[in-house]
C-alpha positions as a printed NumPy array, in Angstrom:
array([[-65.194,  -5.771,  12.895],
       [-62.069,  -3.699,  13.115],
       [-58.699,  -4.781,  11.967],
       [-56.034,  -4.227,  14.542],
       [-52.83 ,  -2.94 ,  13.109],
       [-49.856,  -4.928,  14.223],
       [-47.123,  -2.771,  15.547],
       [-44.099,  -3.372,  13.343],
       [-40.755,  -3.894,  15.003],
       [-37.941,  -1.761,  13.659],
       [-34.459,  -3.183,  13.93 ],
       [-32.772,  -0.172,  12.358],
       [-31.88 ,   1.303,  15.744],
       [-29.861,  -1.789,  16.596],
       [-27.827,  -1.344,  13.423],
       [-27.043,   2.225,  14.411],
       [-26.195,   1.071,  17.922],
       [-23.726,  -1.583,  16.739],
       [-22.082,   0.845,  14.296],
       [-21.702,   3.524,  16.984],
       [-18.296,   2.272,  18.351],
       [-16.776,   2.436,  14.858],
       [-18.207,   5.897,  14.204],
       [-16.832,   7.209,  17.492],
       [-13.411,   5.629,  16.878],
       [-13.347,   7.063,  13.355],
       [-14.257,  10.563,  14.504],
       [-11.743,  10.598,  17.361],
       [ -8.775,   8.746,  15.853],
       [ -9.094,   9.511,  12.132],
       [-11.303,  12.442,  11.162],
       [-10.237,  14.77 ,  13.982],
       [ -6.467,  14.182,  13.444],
       [ -6.913,  14.7  ,   9.706],
       [ -8.715,  18.028,  10.155],
       [ -6.237,  19.118,  12.827],
       [ -3.312,  18.257,  10.514],
       [ -4.881,  20.264,   7.697],
       [ -5.245,  23.241,  10.014],
       [ -1.627,  23.01 ,  11.206],
       [ -0.456,  23.372,   7.614],
       [ -1.652,  26.983,   7.67 ],
       [  0.026,  27.912,  10.953],
       [  3.45 ,  28.692,  12.433],
       [  3.338,  25.668,  14.772],
       [  6.863,  24.415,  15.448],
       [  8.917,  23.43 ,  18.438],
       [  8.489,  20.556,  20.886],
       [  5.354,  20.927,  23.015],
       [  4.334,  24.18 ,  21.398],
       [  0.623,  24.918,  21.858],
       [  0.793,  28.662,  21.252],
       [  0.582,  28.742,  17.48 ],
       [ -1.088,  31.198,  15.123],
       [ -2.411,  31.22 ,  11.58 ],
       [ -0.151,  32.711,   8.928],
       [ -1.911,  35.944,   8.059],
       [  0.579,  37.427,   5.591],
       [  1.114,  34.287,   3.49 ],
       [ -1.25 ,  31.456,   4.4  ],
       [  0.223,  29.103,   1.739],
       [  3.813,  29.612,   2.876],
       [  4.306,  26.108,   4.343],
       [  2.922,  24.416,   1.234],
       [  5.181,  26.415,  -1.074],
       [  8.168,  25.694,   1.152],
       [  7.518,  21.949,   0.945],
       [  6.909,  21.982,  -2.825],
       [ 10.191,  23.842,  -3.343],
       [ 12.094,  21.565,  -0.977],
       [ 14.623,  19.466,  -2.904],
       [ 14.532,  16.66 ,  -0.323],
       [ 10.737,  16.413,  -0.572],
       [ 10.95 ,  16.195,  -4.359],
       [ 13.536,  13.426,  -4.04 ],
       [ 11.394,  11.546,  -1.509],
       [  8.344,  11.816,  -3.779],
       [ 10.284,  10.417,  -6.75 ],
       [ 11.639,   7.596,  -4.574],
       [  8.172,   6.763,  -3.25 ],
       [  6.616,   6.512,  -6.716],
       [  9.574,   4.525,  -8.069],
       [  9.557,   2.043,  -5.162],
       [  5.797,   1.525,  -5.505],
       [  6.016,   0.853,  -9.257],
       [  9.033,  -1.435,  -8.781],
       [  7.111,  -3.644,  -6.338],
       [  3.556,  -3.361,  -7.65 ],
       [  4.179,  -4.558, -11.233],
       [  5.715,  -7.919, -10.215],
       [  3.246,  -8.135,  -7.311],
       [  0.104,  -7.919,  -9.446],
       [  1.67 , -10.066, -12.188],
       [  2.532, -12.943,  -9.851],
       [ -0.789, -12.589,  -8.022],
       [ -2.706, -12.907, -11.294],
       [ -0.667, -15.95 , -12.35 ],
       [ -1.239, -17.666,  -8.999],
       [ -4.934, -16.771,  -9.16 ],
       [ -5.204, -18.387, -12.598],
       [ -3.338, -21.417, -11.257],
       [ -5.472, -21.891,  -8.147],
       [ -8.821, -21.246,  -9.848],
       [ -8.243, -23.412, -12.917],
       [-11.143, -25.828, -13.409],
       [ -9.145, -28.219, -15.555],
       [ -5.941, -28.485, -13.535],
       [ -6.948, -28.973,  -9.918],
       [ -3.965, -28.356,  -7.622],
       [ -3.541, -30.693,  -4.665],
       [ -2.814, -29.059,  -1.33 ],
       [ -4.119, -25.646,  -2.393],
       [ -4.729, -24.637,   1.205],
       [ -1.079, -25.277,   2.136],
       [  0.257, -23.238,  -0.779],
       [ -2.123, -20.361,  -0.068],
       [ -0.94 , -20.222,   3.557],
       [  2.712, -20.287,   2.489],
       [  2.233, -17.51 ,  -0.072],
       [  0.199, -15.376,   2.356],
       [  2.464, -15.905,   5.37 ],
       [  4.959, -13.047,   4.647],
       [  2.051, -10.607,   5.002],
       [  1.478, -11.516,   8.663],
       [  5.118, -11.054,   9.688],
       [  5.748,  -7.694,  11.325],
       [  7.616,  -5.111,   9.276],
       [ 10.279,  -4.723,  11.97 ],
       [ 11.035,  -8.464,  11.865],
       [ 11.286,  -8.42 ,   8.078],
       [ 13.582,  -5.382,   8.13 ],
       [ 15.903,  -7.076,  10.63 ],
       [ 15.838, -10.303,   8.621],
       [ 16.875,  -8.625,   5.364],
       [ 19.491,  -6.497,   7.11 ],
       [ 21.08 ,  -9.723,   8.308],
       [ 20.71 , -11.446,   4.937],
       [ 22.433,  -8.596,   3.092],
       [ 24.922,  -7.867,   5.864],
       [ 28.431,  -6.566,   5.166],
       [ 31.137,  -7.806,   5.241],
       [ 29.556, -11.065,   6.412],
       [ 26.061, -12.133,   5.528],
       [ 24.288, -15.123,   3.949],
       [ 23.858, -13.449,   0.553],
       [ 27.471, -12.271,   0.387],
       [ 28.718, -15.678,   1.549],
       [ 26.743, -17.414,  -1.21 ],
       [ 27.92 , -14.996,  -3.913],
       [ 31.569, -15.378,  -2.891],
       [ 31.374, -19.18 ,  -2.514],
       [ 29.813, -19.524,  -5.974],
       [ 32.548, -17.36 ,  -7.48 ],
       [ 30.077, -14.697,  -8.609],
       [ 32.021, -12.089,  -6.651],
       [ 35.618, -11.957,  -5.492],
       [ 34.735,  -9.987,  -2.348],
       [ 31.683,  -8.985,  -0.342],
       [ 29.38 ,  -6.315,  -1.706],
       [ 28.099,  -3.499,   0.52 ],
       [ 24.426,  -3.74 ,  -0.453],
       [ 23.084,  -1.139,   1.977],
       [ 25.711,   1.355,   0.796],
       [ 24.498,   1.108,  -2.808],
       [ 21.542,   3.274,  -3.851],
       [ 20.43 ,   0.875,  -6.611],
       [ 20.782,  -2.254,  -4.491],
       [ 18.943,  -0.663,  -1.543],
       [ 16.035,   0.386,  -3.759],
       [ 15.67 ,  -3.059,  -5.287],
       [ 15.892,  -4.781,  -1.899],
       [ 13.141,  -2.579,  -0.43 ],
       [ 11.002,  -3.056,  -3.556],
       [ 11.5  ,  -6.837,  -3.306],
       [ 10.547,  -6.821,   0.383],
       [  7.327,  -4.952,  -0.396],
       [  6.577,  -7.338,  -3.275],
       [  7.336, -10.402,  -1.134],
       [  5.171,  -9.218,   1.74 ],
       [  2.098,  -8.251,  -0.295],
       [  1.759, -10.535,  -3.339],
       [  0.082, -13.215,  -1.201],
       [ -2.496, -10.742,   0.106],
       [ -3.224,  -9.54 ,  -3.44 ],
       [ -3.56 , -13.15 ,  -4.572],
       [ -6.135, -13.915,  -1.86 ],
       [ -8.183, -10.856,  -2.818],
       [ -8.154, -11.814,  -6.506],
       [ -9.064, -15.448,  -5.746],
       [-12.033, -14.303,  -3.677],
       [-13.113, -12.162,  -6.632],
       [-12.885, -15.095,  -9.024],
       [-14.953, -17.274,  -6.697],
       [-17.688, -14.658,  -6.873],
       [-18.015, -14.951, -10.656],
       [-21.045, -16.945, -11.862],
       [-19.751, -20.483, -12.652],
       [-22.272, -20.785, -15.495],
       [-20.166, -18.322, -17.468],
       [-17.186, -20.653, -17.262],
       [-19.342, -23.643, -18.194],
       [-20.57 , -21.804, -21.285],
       [-17.007, -20.907, -22.248],
       [-15.913, -24.525, -21.833],
       [-18.76 , -25.711, -24.049],
       [-17.709, -23.178, -26.677],
       [-14.199, -24.649, -26.633],
       [-12.315, -21.818, -24.884],
       [ -8.954, -22.809, -23.433],
       [ -7.62 , -21.74 , -20.038],
       [ -5.776, -18.715, -21.463],
       [ -8.836, -17.436, -23.345],
       [-11.076, -18.061, -20.342],
       [ -8.772, -16.122, -18.032],
       [ -8.364, -13.066, -20.277],
       [-11.847, -12.965, -21.795],
       [-13.919, -13.88 , -18.743],
       [-11.951, -13.684, -15.498],
       [-10.15 , -10.355, -16.018],
       [-13.218,  -8.404, -17.269],
       [-15.286,  -9.709, -14.337],
       [-12.528,  -8.739, -11.893],
       [-12.658,  -5.052, -12.858],
       [-14.03 ,  -3.982,  -9.474],
       [-11.581,  -6.147,  -7.523],
       [ -8.668,  -4.932,  -9.647],
       [ -9.725,  -1.335,  -9.019],
       [ -9.792,  -1.994,  -5.294],
       [ -6.394,  -3.684,  -5.441],
       [ -4.823,  -0.898,  -7.457],
       [ -6.248,   1.846,  -5.231],
       [ -5.273,   0.211,  -1.937],
       [ -1.83 ,  -0.694,  -3.252],
       [ -1.268,   2.856,  -4.451],
       [ -2.379,   4.3  ,  -1.112],
       [ -0.132,   1.889,   0.78 ],
       [  2.781,   2.426,  -1.599],
       [  2.634,   6.223,  -1.497],
       [  2.445,   6.04 ,   2.308],
       [  5.379,   3.633,   2.577],
       [  7.235,   4.218,   5.816],
       [  8.324,   1.124,   7.699],
       [ 10.74 ,  -0.499,   5.226],
       [ 12.387,   2.763,   4.212],
       [ 12.837,   3.746,   7.858],
       [ 13.824,   0.444,   9.418],
       [ 15.849,  -1.167,   6.632],
       [ 18.151,   1.683,   5.658],
       [ 16.644,   4.851,   7.181],
       [ 16.365,   6.448,   3.742],
       [ 20.069,   5.967,   2.994],
       [ 22.371,   6.111,   1.174],
       [ 22.099,   9.826,   0.327],
       [ 18.287,   9.833,   0.577],
       [ 18.059,   7.279,  -2.244],
       [ 15.419,   5.258,  -0.342],
       [ 13.832,   8.186,   1.503],
       [ 10.044,   8.15 ,   1.125],
       [  7.597,  10.983,   1.72 ],
       [  6.344,   9.399,   4.95 ],
       [  9.883,   9.265,   6.337],
       [ 10.411,  12.849,   5.164],
       [  7.258,  13.915,   7.039],
       [  8.424,  12.051,  10.141],
       [ 11.817,  13.77 ,   9.973],
       [ 10.176,  17.18 ,   9.63 ],
       [  7.943,  16.617,  12.649],
       [  9.993,  14.522,  15.05 ],
       [ 13.644,  14.187,  14.002],
       [ 14.979,  17.193,  15.888],
       [ 13.456,  20.078,  13.909],
       [  9.838,  19.681,  15.165],
       [  8.472,  21.603,  12.175],
       [  4.905,  20.444,  12.693],
       [  3.522,  23.038,  10.285],
       [  5.702,  21.857,   7.412],
       [  5.077,  18.199,   8.234],
       [  1.33 ,  18.886,   8.184],
       [  1.642,  20.719,   4.856],
       [  3.566,  17.785,   3.357],
       [  0.926,  15.368,   4.671],
       [ -1.887,  17.317,   3.027],
       [  0.059,  17.571,  -0.236],
       [  0.368,  13.765,  -0.244],
       [ -3.336,  13.501,   0.616],
       [ -4.224,  15.588,  -2.441],
       [ -1.84 ,  13.619,  -4.685],
       [ -3.281,  10.278,  -3.558],
       [ -6.863,  11.508,  -3.933],
       [ -6.122,  12.88 ,  -7.406],
       [ -4.625,   9.637,  -8.688],
       [ -7.351,   7.59 ,  -7.011],
       [ -9.966,   9.557,  -8.963],
       [ -8.02 ,   8.945, -12.177],
       [ -7.873,   5.197, -11.483],
       [-11.615,   5.091, -10.731],
       [-12.308,   6.941, -13.976],
       [-10.067,   4.673, -16.064],
       [-11.391,   1.459, -14.477],
       [-15.077,   2.455, -14.53 ],
       [-17.668,   0.305, -16.218],
       [-18.109,   1.892, -19.651],
       [-21.384,   0.1  , -20.342],
       [-24.256,   2.551, -20.667]])
């Protein structure tokens, strides 16, 4: 009597088939443009519609050195880092506080779903709409904020917010904070919900209060989620474009100019220096990758 081997059915091919559209889209719309941009950084490509470009044979790193020695690029890089720090610190702080509030086992909040929607809602509003909204709010000489300040006697006359470097920076930082703290909160809450509830039960039996539970249990178990949040926030912050461009166009005096706006200006704002824009893009790519590696190293699990 012979045993007939049953032919096993492999479903792996279906997985490859379903992932094929993403792979194709990634190769065409992400990987190819990235490689092409890297190549342009080593060429003399400039001028609208120019397709007859050549590699720089005498000094292949010329575009990169030009960008690194460019005073405007240095200013934009400082602005970008400053704006990210100014919005990320309050963003992660408030997100952690709201996460502790919503996930507390002892103080159950009524209407949690409503509050979560309200806090997350700024994230789904388009950047252009937000930029227009805040331009109106901080309008000069007439605007809601100026009207309130004058009516309350806090100022004797209207203040030109968008003409002040400090005020413009803080407004843009606040907009970024306001738009993204709800998203960060949702990510952190999802991370907390993935923690084994038995750990919290054991802590409660041992007499730990909410503060001790949050710092001794929740935060250590959120290491991976916090790493993800920090990395994605850093990538988004160092690529900030929309608010700087649409709110104040990098003004006044380049005080809110970010590297992404600088790259746009190099490539499309009249000069069409595609080679320098590509070089600046790759410099930012290296900077972001370098700091991402540092964050991964610092936030790694040190348990052997």
